[in-house]
C-alpha positions as CSV (number, residue, x, y, z in Angstrom):
1,M,23.2,143.2,98.2
2,R,20.2,145.2,99.4
3,L,19.6,148.9,98.7
4,G,17.6,151.3,100.9
5,F,16.8,155.0,101.1
6,N,16.5,157.5,103.9
7,L,13.1,159.1,104.5
8,P,12.8,162.9,104.8
9,Q,12.0,162.8,108.5
10,I,14.4,165.6,109.6
11,G,14.7,169.3,108.7
12,P,12.4,171.7,106.9
13,A,11.3,169.1,104.3
14,A,10.0,166.7,106.9
15,G,6.3,166.1,106.6
16,P,3.7,163.5,105.8
17,E,3.5,164.2,102.0
18,A,7.3,164.0,101.6
19,I,7.7,160.9,103.6
20,V,5.0,159.0,101.8
21,R,6.2,160.2,98.4
22,V,9.7,158.9,99.0
23,A,8.6,155.7,100.5
24,Q,6.1,154.8,97.8
25,R,8.4,155.7,95.0
26,A,11.2,153.6,96.6
27,E,8.8,150.7,96.9
28,E,7.5,151.1,93.3
29,L,11.0,151.1,91.9
30,G,12.2,148.0,93.8
31,Y,14.3,149.4,96.6
32,D,14.6,147.0,99.5
33,S,14.0,149.3,102.4
34,V,13.4,152.9,103.8
35,W,15.1,154.2,106.9
36,V,14.7,156.8,109.7
37,T,16.9,158.0,112.5
38,D,16.7,159.3,116.1
39,R,17.2,162.8,117.4
40,L,15.5,163.8,120.6
41,L,16.2,167.5,121.0
42,Y,18.3,170.5,119.9
43,P,20.2,171.9,122.9
44,I,20.8,175.6,122.8
45,E,24.0,175.3,124.8
46,P,25.1,171.7,124.3
47,Q,27.0,170.0,127.1
48,T,28.4,167.5,124.6
49,P,29.9,169.2,121.5
50,Y,28.7,167.9,118.2
51,M,31.8,166.5,116.7
52,A,31.2,167.7,113.1
53,T,30.9,171.5,113.7
54,P,33.6,173.9,114.8
55,D,31.6,175.4,117.7
56,G,30.0,172.0,118.8
57,S,26.4,173.1,118.0
58,L,24.0,170.9,116.2
59,P,23.2,171.9,112.6
60,E,19.9,173.9,112.3
61,V,18.1,171.0,110.5
62,Y,18.0,169.1,113.8
63,K,15.5,171.6,115.3
64,T,12.8,169.7,113.3
65,V,12.6,166.0,113.7
66,L,9.6,163.6,113.3
67,D,9.6,160.7,115.7
68,P,11.2,157.6,113.9
69,L,8.7,155.0,115.0
70,E,5.6,157.1,114.3
71,S,7.1,157.9,110.9
72,L,7.6,154.3,110.1
73,T,4.1,153.4,111.3
74,F,2.6,156.1,109.1
75,V,4.6,154.7,106.1
76,A,3.7,151.1,106.9
77,G,0.0,151.9,106.3
78,Q,0.7,153.3,102.9
79,T,3.2,150.7,101.5
80,S,3.0,147.0,101.2
81,R,6.4,145.5,100.5
82,V,9.3,147.8,101.4
83,A,11.2,147.0,104.7
84,L,11.1,149.6,107.4
85,G,14.4,150.4,109.2
86,T,15.7,152.4,112.0
87,S,19.3,153.7,111.8
88,I,19.5,154.2,114.6
89,L,17.4,154.3,117.8
90,D,19.3,155.2,120.9
91,M,18.7,152.5,123.5
92,P,19.3,154.6,126.6
93,Y,16.3,156.8,125.7
94,Y,13.8,153.9,125.9
95,N,12.4,151.4,128.4
96,P,13.0,148.0,126.7
97,V,9.7,146.5,127.8
98,M,7.6,149.3,126.5
99,L,9.7,149.6,123.4
100,A,9.3,145.8,122.7
101,R,5.5,146.3,122.6
102,R,5.8,149.2,120.2
103,L,8.2,147.4,117.9
104,T,6.2,144.2,117.9
105,T,3.0,146.2,117.0
106,L,4.8,147.8,114.1
107,D,6.1,144.5,112.9
108,V,2.7,142.9,113.2
109,L,0.9,145.8,111.5
110,S,3.4,145.9,108.7
111,G,3.4,142.2,108.0
112,G,6.9,141.5,109.4
113,R,8.8,144.4,107.6
114,L,10.7,146.0,110.5
115,R,14.5,146.1,110.8
116,L,16.1,147.6,113.8
117,G,19.3,149.5,114.2
118,F,20.3,150.5,117.7
119,G,23.0,152.8,119.2
120,L,24.2,154.0,122.6
121,G,23.6,157.7,122.2
122,W,26.1,160.5,122.8
123,S,24.4,163.7,123.9
124,Q,24.5,164.4,127.6
125,D,21.5,166.8,127.1
126,E,19.4,164.0,125.7
127,F,20.4,161.7,128.5
128,D,19.4,164.3,131.1
129,A,16.1,164.9,129.3
130,V,15.1,161.2,129.6
131,G,16.7,160.6,133.1
132,A,19.3,158.2,131.7
133,S,22.9,157.8,132.8
134,M,25.9,157.8,130.6
135,K,27.6,155.3,132.9
136,Q,27.6,151.6,132.1
137,R,26.0,152.2,128.7
138,G,27.6,149.0,127.3
139,R,26.3,146.7,130.1
140,R,22.9,148.3,129.9
141,A,22.8,147.8,126.1
142,D,23.6,144.1,126.5
143,E,20.8,143.7,129.0
144,F,18.5,145.9,126.8
145,I,18.9,143.5,123.9
146,S,18.4,140.5,126.1
147,V,15.1,141.9,127.4
148,L,13.8,142.4,123.8
149,K,14.8,138.9,122.8
150,A,13.2,137.4,125.9
151,I,9.9,139.2,125.2
152,W,9.9,138.3,121.5
153,T,10.9,134.6,121.9
154,T,9.6,133.2,125.2
155,D,6.1,132.7,126.7
156,P,5.6,133.3,129.5
157,V,8.3,136.0,129.7
158,E,10.5,136.4,132.8
159,F,13.7,138.4,133.1
160,Q,15.8,139.4,136.2
161,G,18.8,141.5,135.4
162,E,21.0,144.2,136.9
163,F,19.1,147.0,135.3
164,Y,15.7,145.6,134.1
165,Q,13.2,143.2,135.5
166,V,10.2,141.6,134.0
167,P,7.9,139.5,136.3
168,K,6.7,136.2,134.9
169,S,4.1,137.4,132.4
170,V,2.3,136.7,129.2
171,I,3.3,139.4,126.6
172,L,1.5,138.9,123.3
173,P,1.5,139.1,120.4
174,K,5.0,138.1,119.2
175,P,6.6,139.6,116.2
176,V,5.7,138.2,112.7
177,Q,9.4,137.6,112.1
178,K,10.9,134.6,113.8
179,P,12.7,134.2,116.1
180,G,12.3,138.0,116.5
181,I,12.9,141.3,114.8
182,P,16.5,141.5,113.5
183,V,18.7,143.9,115.4
184,I,21.9,145.6,114.1
185,L,24.1,147.8,116.1
186,G,25.7,151.1,115.1
187,G,28.9,152.6,116.3
188,S,32.7,152.6,115.7
189,A,34.0,151.4,119.1
190,E,35.5,148.0,119.9
191,G,32.7,147.3,122.4
192,V,30.1,147.9,119.6
193,Y,31.9,145.5,117.2
194,K,32.0,142.8,120.0
195,R,28.3,143.3,120.9
196,A,27.2,143.3,117.3
197,G,29.1,140.0,116.6
198,E,28.1,138.2,119.8
199,S,24.6,139.4,120.7
200,A,23.1,141.1,117.6
201,D,22.2,140.3,114.0
202,G,24.7,142.6,112.4
203,W,26.4,146.0,112.4
204,V,25.7,149.3,110.6
205,S,28.3,152.0,109.8
206,G,27.5,155.7,109.7
207,G,28.3,158.1,106.9
208,T,31.9,158.9,107.9
209,S,33.8,155.7,107.2
210,N,35.7,155.0,104.0
211,A,35.6,151.6,102.4
212,E,38.9,150.5,103.9
213,S,37.9,151.4,107.5
214,F,34.5,149.9,106.9
215,G,36.0,146.6,105.8
216,Q,38.4,146.5,108.8
217,S,35.5,147.1,111.2
218,W,33.4,144.5,109.6
219,E,36.2,142.0,109.9
220,K,36.3,142.7,113.6
221,V,32.5,142.1,113.9
222,Q,32.8,138.8,112.1
223,G,35.7,137.7,114.3
224,Y,33.7,138.3,117.5
225,A,30.8,136.3,115.9
226,R,33.1,133.3,115.2
227,A,34.6,133.4,118.7
228,A,31.0,133.3,120.0
229,G,30.2,130.2,117.9
230,K,28.0,132.1,115.5
231,D,28.1,132.0,111.7
232,P,29.3,135.4,110.4
233,A,27.6,134.8,107.1
234,A,24.3,135.1,108.8
235,L,25.0,138.6,110.0
236,D,23.9,141.8,108.2
237,S,26.4,144.6,107.5
238,A,24.9,148.0,106.5
239,K,26.5,151.2,105.3
240,L,24.9,154.7,105.3
241,M,26.1,156.6,102.3
242,Y,25.1,159.8,100.5
243,C,24.8,159.7,96.7
244,Y,24.0,162.3,94.1
245,V,23.9,161.5,90.4
246,D,24.7,164.2,87.9
247,D,26.8,164.2,84.8
248,D,28.2,167.5,86.0
249,R,30.5,166.0,88.7
250,Q,31.4,169.3,90.3
251,G,27.7,170.3,90.4
252,A,26.9,167.0,92.1
253,K,29.6,167.6,94.6
254,S,28.2,171.1,95.3
255,E,24.8,169.7,95.9
256,L,26.1,167.1,98.4
257,E,28.2,169.7,100.1
258,S,25.1,171.9,100.6
259,F,23.3,169.0,102.1
260,T,26.0,167.4,104.2
261,H,27.2,170.7,105.6
262,A,23.7,171.4,106.8
263,Y,23.5,168.1,108.5
264,Y,27.0,167.4,109.6
265,G,28.8,170.8,109.4
266,P,31.5,172.1,107.1
267,Q,34.1,169.6,108.1
268,Y,32.2,166.7,106.5
269,D,34.4,164.9,103.9
270,V,32.3,164.7,100.8
271,E,35.2,163.7,98.7
272,N,35.8,160.4,100.5
273,N,32.5,159.6,102.1
274,C,30.0,160.3,99.3
275,A,29.2,158.9,95.9
276,Y,28.7,161.6,93.3
277,G,29.0,162.3,89.6
278,S,27.8,160.1,86.7
279,G,26.1,156.7,87.2
280,D,29.4,155.0,86.6
281,Q,31.3,157.1,89.1
282,C,28.6,156.6,91.8
283,A,28.5,152.9,91.2
284,A,32.3,152.6,91.4
285,H,32.3,154.3,94.8
286,I,29.4,152.2,96.2
287,Q,30.9,149.0,94.8
288,R,34.0,149.5,97.0
289,Y,31.8,149.1,100.1
290,I,30.1,146.1,98.7
291,D,33.4,144.5,98.0
292,A,34.4,145.3,101.6
293,G,31.5,143.3,102.8
294,A,28.5,145.7,102.9
295,K,25.2,143.7,102.4
296,T,22.9,146.7,102.8
297,I,23.5,150.1,101.4
298,I,21.4,152.9,102.9
299,L,21.3,155.9,100.6
300,G,20.5,159.5,101.0
301,P,20.2,162.5,101.0
302,T,16.7,162.8,102.3
303,W,15.4,165.0,99.5
304,P,11.6,165.6,99.7
305,D,11.3,164.8,96.0
306,T,12.1,161.5,94.2
307,R,14.4,162.7,91.3
308,Q,17.6,161.2,92.9
309,I,15.7,158.0,93.9
310,D,14.9,157.5,90.2
311,R,18.3,158.4,88.9
312,I,20.2,156.2,91.3
313,W,17.9,153.3,90.5
314,N,18.1,153.8,86.7
315,E,21.8,154.9,86.4
316,V,23.6,153.4,89.3
317,V,21.9,150.2,90.5
318,P,22.3,148.3,87.1
319,K,26.1,148.8,87.3
320,L,26.5,147.3,90.8
321,K,27.6,143.6,91.2
């Protein structure tokens, strides 16, 4: 089991000092990884309602977002061991050829520490802003991943697809990681489970699934991997989870409600989706996901200080199996 932590890359706390402080402390303590996410813009009158708020508007914190890849590059230069993860980048917002170069560069400069989580996106406003289409997102995603793998593993590179073409070319350097940078896919649709099992290196679940639903989804991913002739044991399974350690259990819940309601809206189910309370209580909640098959746990909230990073490491991690 690997344990990672979200970086404070979104909201009023986002900034260079906070990001470096959290990343360096996570590395110093022994966390496996640090993670960022993708949010392109804050539509004033959203065409696609945000599912977690009553009026469909995005929470205020999403007005301020540092770019995920630039944030990881900044952190890469000020850390030496901790892995650098995206959970998630929205594939439709990028050109795969240009993105492959950026990701390879980050992998090379960090010494092979990059992990990639990808998603399909959901906001019509963001699709419009980048000139992308909501139609055929699944087929485009399949081809997007194939382009990345072709660039990372073949020389010379040549790709002729329905949506993307790469003329026979030399594209160097290649990533430090072989055969390429690992890719996990996020989402809760059947097509995502199939794509994660067949074409990717694993699957990542967001912060709204309980342990039972996580386990059921993970079984589906593994089933698709087996059907494709792949070894399910080689796939990664990651779970985003919010955790707050405090011997005052009600106080811990209140802290998480304050955070999650700001990021997800008042309908977010802290009771079932978050670990809170004493170290024992938090460990028991996290352990349920590990028992359901989670190999990587990505923790938050993205506080600008490191107090919870320390408490989780000292009071929760020793109790996990």
